[in-house]
C-alpha positions as CSV (number, residue, x, y, z in Angstrom):
1,Q,-9.1,18.3,1.8
2,V,-6.5,15.8,0.8
3,Q,-3.1,15.5,2.4
4,L,-0.3,13.6,0.6
5,V,2.9,12.2,2.0
6,E,5.5,10.7,-0.2
7,S,8.1,8.1,0.8
8,G,10.6,5.7,-0.8
9,G,13.2,8.1,-2.3
10,G,16.9,7.6,-1.8
11,L,20.2,7.1,-3.5
12,V,20.5,4.4,-6.1
13,Q,23.0,3.5,-8.8
14,A,22.2,3.9,-12.5
15,G,20.2,0.8,-13.7
16,G,18.7,0.3,-10.3
17,S,15.1,0.5,-9.1
18,L,13.1,2.4,-6.5
19,R,9.5,2.4,-5.5
20,L,7.9,5.6,-4.4
21,S,4.7,5.6,-2.3
22,C,2.3,8.4,-1.7
23,A,-0.2,8.0,1.2
24,A,-3.3,10.1,1.0
25,S,-5.7,11.2,3.8
26,G,-9.3,11.8,3.2
27,R,-12.3,9.6,2.4
28,T,-12.6,10.8,-1.2
29,F,-9.2,9.5,-2.4
30,S,-10.7,7.2,-5.0
31,L,-12.4,10.2,-6.7
32,Y,-9.1,11.9,-7.5
33,S,-6.7,11.3,-10.4
34,M,-3.2,11.0,-9.1
35,G,0.0,12.1,-10.7
36,W,3.7,12.1,-10.1
37,F,5.9,15.1,-11.1
38,R,9.5,15.8,-10.6
39,Q,11.7,18.8,-10.3
40,A,15.5,19.0,-10.7
41,P,17.5,22.0,-9.5
42,G,17.2,24.9,-12.0
43,N,14.4,23.1,-13.9
44,E,10.6,23.5,-14.0
45,R,8.4,20.9,-12.4
46,E,7.7,18.3,-15.1
47,F,5.1,15.6,-15.5
48,V,6.1,12.0,-15.0
49,A,2.9,9.9,-14.8
50,R,-0.8,9.9,-14.0
51,V,-3.4,7.3,-13.1
52,S,-7.1,8.0,-13.4
53,W,-9.5,7.8,-10.4
54,T,-10.9,4.6,-11.8
55,G,-7.5,2.9,-11.4
56,G,-5.7,0.9,-14.1
57,E,-8.0,1.8,-17.0
58,Y,-6.1,4.9,-17.8
59,T,-2.5,5.8,-17.2
60,L,-0.3,8.3,-18.9
61,Y,3.5,8.6,-18.9
62,A,6.0,11.2,-20.0
63,D,8.0,9.9,-23.0
64,S,11.2,10.1,-20.9
65,V,10.0,7.4,-18.5
66,K,7.7,5.3,-20.7
67,G,8.7,1.6,-20.4
68,R,10.7,2.2,-17.3
69,F,8.2,3.6,-14.7
70,T,4.9,2.2,-13.7
71,I,2.2,4.1,-11.8
72,S,-0.5,2.3,-9.9
73,R,-2.9,2.9,-7.1
74,D,-4.6,1.0,-4.3
75,N,-7.8,2.8,-3.3
76,A,-8.3,0.5,-0.3
77,K,-5.0,1.8,1.1
78,N,-5.3,5.4,-0.1
79,T,-1.9,5.0,-1.8
80,V,-0.4,5.6,-5.2
81,Y,2.9,4.1,-6.2
82,L,5.6,4.8,-8.8
83,Q,7.8,1.9,-9.6
84,M,10.9,3.1,-11.2
85,N,13.2,0.7,-13.0
86,S,16.3,1.2,-15.1
87,L,17.0,4.5,-13.4
88,K,19.3,7.0,-15.1
89,A,21.3,9.9,-13.8
90,E,18.8,12.3,-15.5
91,D,16.0,10.9,-13.3
92,T,17.6,12.6,-10.3
93,A,15.0,15.1,-8.9
94,V,12.6,15.7,-6.1
95,Y,9.5,13.7,-6.9
96,Y,6.1,15.0,-5.9
97,C,2.7,13.3,-5.9
98,A,-0.4,15.3,-6.6
99,A,-4.2,14.9,-6.7
100,A,-6.5,16.3,-9.3
101,R,-10.3,16.4,-9.0
102,G,-11.0,17.8,-12.4
103,G,-10.5,16.4,-15.9
104,G,-8.1,19.0,-17.3
105,P,-4.8,18.4,-19.1
106,P,-3.1,15.7,-17.0
107,T,0.4,16.9,-17.7
108,N,-0.3,20.5,-16.5
109,P,0.7,20.9,-12.8
110,Y,-1.9,23.7,-12.4
111,E,-4.6,21.1,-12.9
112,Y,-3.7,19.5,-9.6
113,D,-5.4,20.6,-6.4
114,Y,-3.1,19.0,-3.7
115,W,0.6,18.3,-3.5
116,G,2.9,16.3,-1.2
117,Q,6.1,17.7,0.2
118,G,8.3,15.7,-2.2
119,T,10.9,13.0,-1.8
120,Q,14.5,13.1,-3.2
121,V,15.6,10.6,-5.7
122,T,19.3,10.6,-6.6
123,V,20.7,8.3,-9.3
124,S,24.5,8.0,-9.4
125,S,26.2,7.2,-12.7
């Protein structure tokens, strides 16, 4: 079992930055690939970024955030981060972190085994 708790959301002006954190419980955190998804009202949950269980060797980003967001992980702290820069109004959503044990398509939310409760990010224009 892995429990995930996100933090760091809030209200920010367009062009600003936020850093989301996701703290995980469990001794096997380092074996999971970790992803960030987001969901705006009326929209489906969409992929944002993923980092492999080995750390910085493999990261993947949605085209909409590439160059602005950076995902990273600290296995010693059982934490994954999402640094969000140059935020836009369209980034407004609830952001969720998720853990995947398998090697399926990283952008598919059904490939993830555990989810956090989400943290709200609101970007004012």
